[in-house]
RODO-2510 file (C-alpha; in nm, 4 decimals, decimal comma):
residues 445
     n   res          X          Y          Z
     1     m    -0,0036    -0,0027     0,0053
     2     n     0,1196     0,3498    -0,0722
     3     h     0,0430     0,6740     0,1114
     4     n    -0,2584     0,7712    -0,0991
     5     g    -0,4057     0,4258    -0,0511
     6     f    -0,3720     0,4756     0,3164
     7     v    -0,5411     0,8083     0,2945
     8     q    -0,8334     0,6495     0,1130
     9     l    -0,8864     0,4227     0,4107
    10     l    -0,8260     0,6939     0,6719
    11     m    -1,0649     0,9367     0,5232
    12     l    -1,3583     0,6909     0,5482
    13     d    -1,6211     0,8262     0,7850
    14     y    -1,7328     0,4759     0,8733
    15     e    -1,5904     0,1232     0,9031
    16     n    -1,6535    -0,1360     0,6426
    17     r    -1,6014    -0,5148     0,6214
    18     a    -1,2432    -0,4738     0,5374
    19     v    -1,1419    -0,1796     0,7523
    20     e    -1,1595    -0,1503     1,1322
    21     f    -1,0383     0,1463     1,3378
    22     k    -0,8927     0,1299     1,6898
    23     g    -0,8090     0,4215     1,9179
    24     p    -0,4556     0,5177     2,0307
    25     g    -0,2743     0,3353     2,3024
    26     m     0,0338     0,1195     2,3750
    27     r     0,0762    -0,2350     2,2401
    28     g     0,0236    -0,4477     2,5478
    29     e    -0,2320    -0,2123     2,6934
    30     h    -0,5521    -0,3895     2,7976
    31     p    -0,8122    -0,4332     2,6577
    32     l    -0,7022    -0,2417     2,3446
    33     s    -0,4441    -0,5097     2,2444
    34     e    -0,7077    -0,7923     2,2697
    35     k    -0,9582    -0,5902     2,0761
    36     v    -0,7014    -0,5415     1,7980
    37     v    -0,6324    -0,9150     1,7996
    38     r    -1,0005    -0,9919     1,7609
    39     a    -1,0274    -0,7558     1,4726
    40     v    -0,7217    -0,9258     1,3102
    41     i    -0,8728    -1,2681     1,3504
    42     g    -1,1959    -1,1475     1,1991
    43     m    -1,0082    -0,9945     0,8965
    44     a    -0,8052    -1,3154     0,8435
    45     n    -1,1319    -1,5069     0,8094
    46     l    -1,2495    -1,2633     0,5335
    47     r    -1,1823    -1,3162     0,1702
    48     g    -0,8944    -1,0848     0,0746
    49     g    -0,8159    -1,0145     0,4346
    50     g    -0,8394    -0,6577     0,5688
    51     h    -0,6865    -0,3661     0,7442
    52     v    -0,6918    -0,2476     1,1153
    53     i    -0,5925     0,1177     1,1546
    54     i    -0,4623     0,2160     1,5078
    55     g    -0,4942     0,5911     1,6066
    56     v    -0,8562     0,6570     1,5195
    57     s    -1,0998     0,6658     1,8176
    58     d    -1,4653     0,6320     1,8271
    59     e    -1,6148     0,9134     2,0312
    60     s    -1,9939     0,8803     2,0717
    61     g    -2,0282     0,7013     1,7315
    62     k    -1,8092     0,9546     1,5495
    63     l    -1,4656     0,8563     1,4242
    64     c    -1,1917     1,0994     1,5271
    65     r    -0,8430     1,0895     1,3730
    66     v    -0,6316     1,1526     1,6769
    67     g    -0,3141     0,9697     1,5791
    68     l    -0,0431     0,7982     1,7974
    69     s     0,2239     0,9427     2,0206
    70     p     0,5926     0,8501     1,9445
    71     e     0,5960     0,5946     2,2237
    72     q     0,2716     0,4309     2,1061
    73     l     0,3902     0,4287     1,7474
    74     e     0,7155     0,2625     1,8400
    75     s     0,5382    -0,0104     2,0373
    76     w     0,3014    -0,1096     1,7544
    77     m     0,5869    -0,1133     1,4897
    78     r     0,7763    -0,3892     1,6632
    79     k     0,6791    -0,6568     1,4169
    80     d     0,7977    -0,9676     1,6132
    81     e     0,6174    -0,8520     1,9220
    82     v     0,2904    -0,7863     1,7353
    83     d     0,3144    -1,1212     1,5685
    84     s     0,3599    -1,2788     1,9111
    85     l     0,0564    -1,0819     2,0486
    86     v    -0,1712    -1,1920     1,7616
    87     n    -0,0563    -1,5556     1,7257
    88     k    -0,0666    -1,6095     2,1034
    89     h    -0,4478    -1,6057     2,0421
    90     a    -0,4788    -1,7239     1,6846
    91     d    -0,4536    -2,0796     1,5448
    92     p    -0,3236    -2,1376     1,2802
    93     p    -0,0963    -1,8313     1,2782
    94     i    -0,1966    -1,5234     1,0799
    95     q     0,0279    -1,3482     0,8278
    96     i     0,0369    -0,9700     0,8872
    97     d     0,2333    -0,6712     0,7712
    98     l     0,2877    -0,3371     0,9686
    99     e     0,3150    -0,0067     0,8018
   100     q     0,3258     0,3473     0,9532
   101     y     0,1967     0,6650     0,7922
   102     e     0,1665     1,0289     0,8695
   103     h    -0,1157     1,2450     0,7656
   104     e    -0,1799     1,6138     0,8597
   105     g     0,0973     1,5875     1,1241
   106     k    -0,0426     1,2774     1,2927
   107     s     0,0998     0,9253     1,3030
   108     y    -0,0883     0,5966     1,2430
   109     v    -0,0195     0,2260     1,2197
   110     i    -0,1946    -0,0003     0,9773
   111     i    -0,2010    -0,3664     1,0269
   112     i    -0,2413    -0,5488     0,6877
   113     i    -0,3968    -0,8857     0,7450
   114     q    -0,3778    -1,1641     0,4871
   115     e    -0,6716    -1,4057     0,4551
   116     f    -0,6101    -1,7446     0,6089
   117     e    -0,3809    -1,9693     0,4004
   118     d    -0,5505    -2,3029     0,4349
   119     t    -0,7965    -2,3356     0,7298
   120     p    -1,0042    -2,0675     0,9073
   121     i    -0,8579    -1,8988     1,2153
   122     i    -0,9812    -2,0070     1,5619
   123     c    -0,9188    -1,8194     1,8842
   124     k    -0,7056    -2,0487     2,1074
   125     q    -0,6675    -1,8373     2,4174
   126     e    -0,9335    -1,6173     2,5693
   127     y    -0,9230    -1,2848     2,7432
   128     t    -1,1807    -1,1292     2,9719
   129     e    -1,1794    -0,7648     3,0629
   130     p    -1,1874    -0,7473     3,4373
   131     r    -1,4869    -0,6194     3,6285
   132     t    -1,4899    -0,2590     3,7400
   133     k    -1,7066    -0,0559     3,9699
   134     d    -1,9287     0,0383     3,6715
   135     k    -1,8881    -0,2684     3,4437
   136     a    -1,9227    -0,6448     3,4774
   137     d    -1,6711    -0,8884     3,3321
   138     k    -1,6662    -0,8703     2,9541
   139     v    -1,5351    -1,1494     2,7286
   140     i    -1,3147    -0,9914     2,4549
   141     l    -1,1777    -1,3183     2,3160
   142     r    -1,3372    -1,6531     2,3729
   143     r    -1,1331    -1,9641     2,3385
   144     g    -1,2584    -2,1789     2,0499
   145     a    -1,4494    -1,9033     1,8847
   146     i    -1,4273    -1,8192     1,5122
   147     y    -1,4492    -1,4395     1,4573
   148     q    -1,5651    -1,2836     1,1327
   149     r    -1,6502    -0,9430     0,9867
   150     s    -2,0298    -0,9192     0,9706
   151     r    -2,2030    -0,8664     0,6323
   152     h    -2,4797    -0,6705     0,8043
   153     k    -2,2873    -0,4543     1,0377
   154     a    -1,9267    -0,3337     1,0359
   155     e    -1,8002    -0,5190     1,3432
   156     t    -1,6003    -0,8243     1,4338
   157     a    -1,8203    -1,0801     1,5946
   158     e    -1,8252    -1,4459     1,6757
   159     m    -2,0010    -1,6629     1,4093
   160     t    -2,3410    -1,7493     1,5170
   161     t    -2,5322    -1,8535     1,2030
   162     h    -2,5009    -2,1241     0,9406
   163     s    -2,4621    -1,8547     0,6591
   164     e    -2,1555    -1,6999     0,8303
   165     m    -2,0023    -2,0432     0,8800
   166     r    -2,0782    -2,1421     0,5228
   167     e    -1,8996    -1,8299     0,3798
   168     v    -1,5750    -1,8984     0,5622
   169     l    -1,5979    -2,2764     0,4823
   170     e    -1,6533    -2,2099     0,1211
   171     l    -1,3415    -1,9959     0,1102
   172     a    -1,1443    -2,2802     0,2540
   173     v    -1,2820    -2,5280     0,0012
   174     e    -1,2032    -2,2891    -0,2789
   175     k    -0,8400    -2,2681    -0,1744
   176     r    -0,8108    -2,6528    -0,1667
   177     l    -0,9800    -2,6711    -0,5021
   178     q    -0,7415    -2,4099    -0,6588
   179     r    -0,4431    -2,6047    -0,5500
   180     f    -0,5924    -2,9345    -0,6685
   181     v    -0,6839    -2,7899    -1,0088
   182     a    -0,3309    -2,6436    -1,0485
   183     q    -0,1826    -2,9908    -0,9805
   184     l    -0,4036    -3,1582    -1,2358
   185     r    -0,3139    -2,8972    -1,5058
   186     s     0,0581    -2,9244    -1,4271
   187     v     0,0564    -3,2948    -1,5177
   188     g    -0,1686    -3,2326    -1,8254
   189     l    -0,4904    -3,4001    -1,6827
   190     l    -0,7126    -3,1104    -1,7699
   191     h    -0,7840    -2,9698    -2,1180
   192     s    -1,0392    -2,7523    -2,2848
   193     n    -1,2205    -2,8166    -2,6146
   194     q    -1,5380    -2,6251    -2,5683
   195     m    -1,7187    -2,4687    -2,8616
   196     i    -1,9448    -2,1562    -2,8591
   197     s    -2,2836    -2,1389    -3,0195
   198     p    -2,3177    -1,8598    -3,2754
   199     s    -2,6348    -1,7509    -3,0963
   200     d    -2,4769    -1,7041    -2,7514
   201     d    -2,3651    -1,3432    -2,8121
   202     e    -2,6994    -1,2548    -2,9541
   203     q    -2,8850    -1,4003    -2,6498
   204     y    -2,6635    -1,2044    -2,4160
   205     m    -2,7199    -0,8827    -2,6064
   206     k    -3,0905    -0,9427    -2,6075
   207     d    -3,0891    -0,9915    -2,2253
   208     t    -2,8750    -0,6854    -2,1537
   209     g    -3,0900    -0,4530    -2,3480
   210     k    -3,0412    -0,0849    -2,2801
   211     w    -2,8068    -0,0155    -1,9892
   212     d    -2,7444     0,3471    -1,9520
   213     s    -2,7977     0,6314    -1,6968
   214     d    -2,6937     0,9907    -1,6216
   215     l    -2,4034     0,8527    -1,3968
   216     q    -2,2740     0,6409    -1,6853
   217     q    -2,2761     0,9369    -1,9074
   218     i    -2,0612     1,1277    -1,6536
   219     i    -1,8269     0,8232    -1,6235
   220     r    -1,7890     0,8150    -2,0042
   221     s    -1,7105     1,1926    -2,0172
   222     r    -1,3509     1,1097    -1,9010
   223     g    -1,1273     0,8065    -1,9052
   224     y    -1,3055     0,4921    -1,7955
   225     w    -1,2957     0,1169    -1,7652
   226     d    -1,5679    -0,1071    -1,9172
   227     v    -1,5648    -0,4599    -1,7969
   228     m    -1,7819    -0,7682    -1,8953
   229     i    -1,7439    -1,1139    -1,7502
   230     r    -1,9669    -1,4071    -1,8544
   231     p    -1,9785    -1,7726    -1,9321
   232     q    -1,9145    -1,8395    -2,2926
   233     r    -2,2281    -2,0477    -2,3302
   234     y    -2,5574    -1,8603    -2,2708
   235     q    -2,8087    -1,9944    -2,0213
   236     s    -3,0917    -1,7682    -1,9164
   237     d    -3,1337    -1,8918    -1,5658
   238     r    -2,7877    -1,9980    -1,4669
   239     v    -2,8349    -1,8363    -1,1255
   240     a    -3,1522    -1,9331    -0,9436
   241     s    -3,2699    -1,6128    -0,7962
   242     l    -3,1917    -1,2359    -0,7488
   243     a    -3,1142    -1,2987    -0,3833
   244     d    -2,8435    -1,5542    -0,4915
   245     l    -2,6980    -1,2849    -0,7249
   246     e    -2,6481    -1,0526    -0,4201
   247     l    -2,4787    -1,3327    -0,2241
   248     i    -2,2510    -1,4317    -0,5082
   249     l    -2,1473    -1,0773    -0,5701
   250     q    -2,0769    -0,9984    -0,2002
   251     s    -1,8722    -1,3255    -0,1766
   252     a    -1,6814    -1,2896    -0,4944
   253     a    -1,5882    -0,9193    -0,4682
   254     v    -1,2132    -0,8518    -0,4571
   255     r    -1,0443    -0,6287    -0,2065
   256     q    -0,6734    -0,5553    -0,2215
   257     l    -0,6147    -0,1875    -0,1667
   258     g    -0,8997    -0,1260     0,0741
   259     w    -1,1598    -0,0735    -0,2027
   260     y    -1,3718    -0,3583    -0,3317
   261     f    -1,4113    -0,4498    -0,6938
   262     p    -1,6896    -0,4341    -0,7769
   263     h    -1,7738    -0,1583    -0,5259
   264     i    -2,0907    -0,2425    -0,3249
   265     e    -2,2124     0,0657    -0,1420
   266     n    -2,3727    -0,0712     0,1725
   267     r    -2,5424     0,2479     0,2567
   268     m    -2,7288     0,2367    -0,0764
   269     r    -2,9957    -0,0024    -0,2001
   270     i    -2,9149    -0,2548    -0,4639
   271     k    -3,1781    -0,2272    -0,7311
   272     r    -3,3533    -0,5236    -0,8685
   273     g    -3,4966    -0,5774    -1,2129
   274     k    -3,6708    -0,8839    -1,3496
   275     h    -3,3533    -1,0618    -1,4495
   276     w    -3,0787    -0,8503    -1,2837
   277     i    -2,9472    -0,6521    -0,9885
   278     e    -2,7486    -0,3324    -1,0117
   279     q    -2,6047    -0,0380    -0,8303
   280     e    -2,4505     0,2975    -0,9013
   281     s    -2,2311     0,4890    -0,6579
   282     r    -2,0225     0,8060    -0,6437
   283     a    -1,7729     0,8229    -0,3451
   284     m    -1,5326     1,1106    -0,2889
   285     i    -1,2159     1,0702    -0,0826
   286     y    -0,9172     1,2550    -0,2307
   287     y    -1,0611     1,1686    -0,5722
   288     d    -1,4025     1,1010    -0,7133
   289     h    -1,4836     0,7217    -0,7648
   290     l    -1,7761     0,6687    -0,9993
   291     e    -1,8978     0,3165    -1,0663
   292     a    -2,2033     0,1377    -1,2129
   293     w    -2,2471    -0,2408    -1,2282
   294     r    -2,5152    -0,4962    -1,3340
   295     f    -2,5323    -0,8651    -1,2650
   296     g    -2,7770    -1,0839    -1,4400
   297     l    -2,9439    -1,4246    -1,3815
   298     n    -2,7670    -1,5382    -1,7066
   299     s    -2,4453    -1,4827    -1,5057
   300     e    -2,3247    -1,1872    -1,7152
   301     f    -2,1505    -0,9188    -1,5048
   302     r    -2,0986    -0,5648    -1,6467
   303     d    -1,9027    -0,2868    -1,4805
   304     l    -1,8368     0,0761    -1,5775
   305     s    -1,5944     0,2785    -1,3544
   306     s    -1,3929     0,5964    -1,3639
   307     l    -1,0080     0,6316    -1,3813
   308     y    -0,8865     0,7877    -1,0549
   309     e    -0,6207     0,9836    -1,2536
   310     d    -0,9051     1,1877    -1,4195
   311     w    -1,1002     1,2815    -1,0998
   312     i    -0,8368     1,4073    -0,8622
   313     v    -0,9954     1,6540    -0,6205
   314     d    -0,7042     1,6934    -0,3744
   315     s    -0,4175     1,8832    -0,5397
   316     s    -0,1873     1,7701    -0,2555
   317     d    -0,1539     1,4283    -0,4276
   318     a     0,2202     1,4205    -0,4710
   319     r     0,2017     1,1735    -0,7598
   320     i     0,0211     1,4300    -0,9860
   321     k     0,1848     1,7594    -1,0879
   322     p     0,0118     2,0774    -0,9794
   323     s    -0,0851     2,1667    -1,3383
   324     w    -0,2867     1,8302    -1,3556
   325     q    -0,5553     1,8019    -1,6240
   326     s    -0,7907     1,5197    -1,6941
   327     g    -0,6700     1,2795    -1,9706
   328     e    -0,2982     1,3417    -1,9284
   329     v    -0,1608     1,0479    -1,7318
   330     l    -0,2241     0,6817    -1,6348
   331     a    -0,0324     0,4921    -1,3587
   332     i     0,1134     0,1652    -1,4456
   333     e    -0,0156     0,0413    -1,1134
   334     t    -0,3672     0,1352    -1,2088
   335     i    -0,3527    -0,1004    -1,5063
   336     m    -0,1921    -0,3894    -1,3295
   337     h    -0,4148    -0,3528    -1,0204
   338     r    -0,7432    -0,3393    -1,2226
   339     i    -0,6638    -0,6160    -1,4674
   340     t    -0,5489    -0,8416    -1,1745
   341     e    -0,8633    -0,7784    -0,9774
   342     i    -1,0825    -0,8388    -1,2796
   343     y    -0,9184    -1,1869    -1,3240
   344     e    -0,9413    -1,2598    -0,9440
   345     f    -1,3126    -1,1599    -0,9350
   346     a    -1,3767    -1,3872    -1,2407
   347     t    -1,1983    -1,6671    -1,0592
   348     h    -1,4217    -1,6180    -0,7505
   349     l    -1,7299    -1,6279    -0,9722
   350     c    -1,6175    -1,9651    -1,1192
   351     l    -1,5778    -2,1055    -0,7719
   352     a    -1,9231    -1,9869    -0,6407
   353     e    -2,1431    -2,2844    -0,6014
   354     a    -2,4584    -2,0919    -0,6945
   355     y    -2,2975    -1,9553    -1,0101
   356     h    -2,3458    -2,3035    -1,1817
   357     i    -2,0616    -2,2490    -1,4230
   358     n    -2,0143    -2,6291    -1,4716
   359     t    -1,7670    -2,6665    -1,7619
   360     s    -1,8362    -2,3617    -1,9740
   361     p    -1,5282    -2,1454    -2,0355
   362     i    -1,5408    -1,7849    -1,9040
   363     t    -1,5096    -1,4847    -2,1315
   364     i    -1,3433    -1,1721    -1,9839
   365     t    -1,3732    -0,8495    -2,1864
   366     f    -1,2386    -0,5256    -2,0813
   367     g    -1,1790    -0,1836    -2,2311
   368     l    -0,9952     0,1407    -2,1286
   369     h    -1,1236     0,4470    -2,3078
   370     q    -1,0071     0,8025    -2,3848
   371     l    -0,6437     0,7065    -2,3874
   372     k    -0,5028     0,9113    -2,6832
   373     g    -0,2251     1,1379    -2,5652
   374     r    -0,1959     0,9958    -2,2182
   375     h     0,1524     0,8857    -2,0881
   376     l     0,2306     0,6260    -1,8327
   377     f     0,3892     0,7122    -1,4977
   378     i     0,4858     0,5256    -1,1790
   379     s     0,2708     0,6217    -0,8736
   380     s     0,4503     0,4244    -0,6036
   381     p     0,6584     0,6622    -0,3834
   382     g     1,0303     0,6080    -0,3665
   383     r     1,0577     0,4343    -0,7069
   384     w     1,2510     0,5667    -1,0026
   385     p     1,0413     0,7225    -1,2713
   386     l     1,0061     0,5651    -1,6162
   387     s     1,3181     0,6339    -1,8302
   388     h     1,1108     0,7354    -2,1439
   389     i     0,7754     0,8924    -2,2233
   390     y     0,5378     0,6070    -2,3075
   391     q     0,2322     0,7535    -2,4716
   392     a    -0,0846     0,6161    -2,6251
   393     d    -0,1742     0,6955    -2,9957
   394     i    -0,5141     0,5351    -2,9885
   395     d    -0,8242     0,6475    -2,7993
   396     d    -0,9768     0,3057    -2,7147
   397     y    -0,8279    -0,0185    -2,6073
   398     e    -1,0377    -0,3304    -2,5969
   399     a    -0,9460    -0,6970    -2,5275
   400     s    -1,1334    -1,0141    -2,4888
   401     y    -1,0052    -1,3430    -2,3551
   402     t    -1,1794    -1,6800    -2,3102
   403     h    -1,0372    -1,9209    -2,0530
   404     d    -1,1270    -2,2614    -1,9410
   405     n    -1,2405    -2,2322    -1,5837
   406     s    -0,9814    -2,4727    -1,4533
   407     e    -0,7059    -2,2555    -1,6177
   408     l    -0,8463    -1,9458    -1,4662
   409     i    -0,8621    -2,0948    -1,1199
   410     a    -0,5088    -2,2260    -1,1464
   411     s    -0,3387    -1,9383    -1,3143
   412     y    -0,5413    -1,6137    -1,2894
   413     k    -0,2487    -1,3980    -1,1782
   414     d    -0,0253    -1,5161    -1,4743
   415     l    -0,3212    -1,4655    -1,7161
   416     a    -0,3638    -1,1086    -1,5745
   417     i     0,0070    -1,0311    -1,6263
   418     e    -0,0159    -1,1348    -1,9870
   419     a    -0,3238    -0,9247    -2,0417
   420     a    -0,1671    -0,6317    -1,8815
   421     r     0,1554    -0,6741    -2,0935
   422     k    -0,0450    -0,6434    -2,4055
   423     m    -0,2046    -0,3292    -2,2901
   424     f     0,1275    -0,1696    -2,2010
   425     e     0,2452    -0,2489    -2,5494
   426     v    -0,0098     0,0038    -2,6790
   427     f     0,1841     0,2732    -2,4968
   428     g     0,5195     0,1600    -2,6361
   429     w     0,6313     0,0055    -2,2998
   430     d     0,7616    -0,3440    -2,3638
   431     a     0,7795    -0,4545    -2,0072
   432     s     0,9118    -0,8024    -1,9281
   433     r     0,7075    -1,0554    -1,7487
   434     t     0,9527    -1,0507    -1,4626
   435     v     0,9035    -0,6730    -1,4206
   436     l     0,5194    -0,7020    -1,4325
   437     q     0,5211    -0,9975    -1,1910
   438     g     0,7165    -0,7960    -0,9404
   439     l     0,4824    -0,5043    -0,9780
   440     q     0,1855    -0,7443    -0,9311
   441     q     0,3367    -0,9019    -0,6230
   442     e     0,4084    -0,5566    -0,4725
   443     i     0,0401    -0,4500    -0,5194
   444     w    -0,0997    -0,7905    -0,4220
   445     k     0,1218    -0,8826    -0,1253
***
């Protein structure tokens, strides 16, 4: 994560499933330390993991960015001791990273939590906040409990329903399946020879009909992404119900930089048509994020979203020169991040039980528009700039790839690298796979 990614999280006025805030204090201070551990366990049981930001207090329901003192900051940046604190209570151990940031003269620590590697995380050691004159004993961590971030309320809580348990177990099964499929492909036991019916495209177009709105027109007024993911073979009722569509989307959504793809705005209603669900949202942090998506019972997913580089609203963004104008630049990290999350999201759809993909290959189509005259730049701080000016001479870039679902499950990151490499060629940047793999790993760590 870079500084601007941190600011995106910090400037949220509310917690979400993948972001939890904790007030200032020393590592080892009770019950703050145990509440942080509970949040970390909950994030580790969430697809994509999450972030715990220390230095933001909750005062009467309002988040206040108070920051950490130098002593508090130092205590939380001792990686070995934070690992020990967390994994004293977690089984199996949780992989975390620590980063510190300053914003407006205040210091914060962010704990970046990876989703569990193989099996869900269980609390193995409990902690009870002792009774005081005004409060009874309160269990913060219960031995044997599985904590998770709730879908319905931004909090870390013990699992109590079958649907919560099912979500985390499905994630564990997916991980096992991905490894198994990769092994089968590596020894040549999986092949694809599927054929497409000439009428499939026509059927999808008929189902989609007119999909347009005022917000979509605003998105298209500047640079934007246009994404479509669908099974190659058409089936009108591949997903059983609109309710299943919502569950699939929430479960499959990808979050790597604190922002979900697709973005599901929990404070807004998801609209339902006869054969689809959809939502439009506009969120402002230090840039405007505009997005519209639609997901149909035929399993076709469409997404239209803005380029952050064209909607900067905070001129203090150090990566963009003061004379910034819409349509001038495009970060190489933007391309790699978006294409990888498109591929990971498609993989999650393939693995969703209710998606009923069976053996049909998946077609991934994406376009990046209003490119002409833009040049690439590196947005990550502390890295050398590109040695040449790499500029697009075309206005629209569109690509479509069809993958056997076993190939996608086993190798989605490699497939994303190849798709990104071909896009970079349009700008004249002939990046090697090794360079792009390192960039992807840095973003996706």
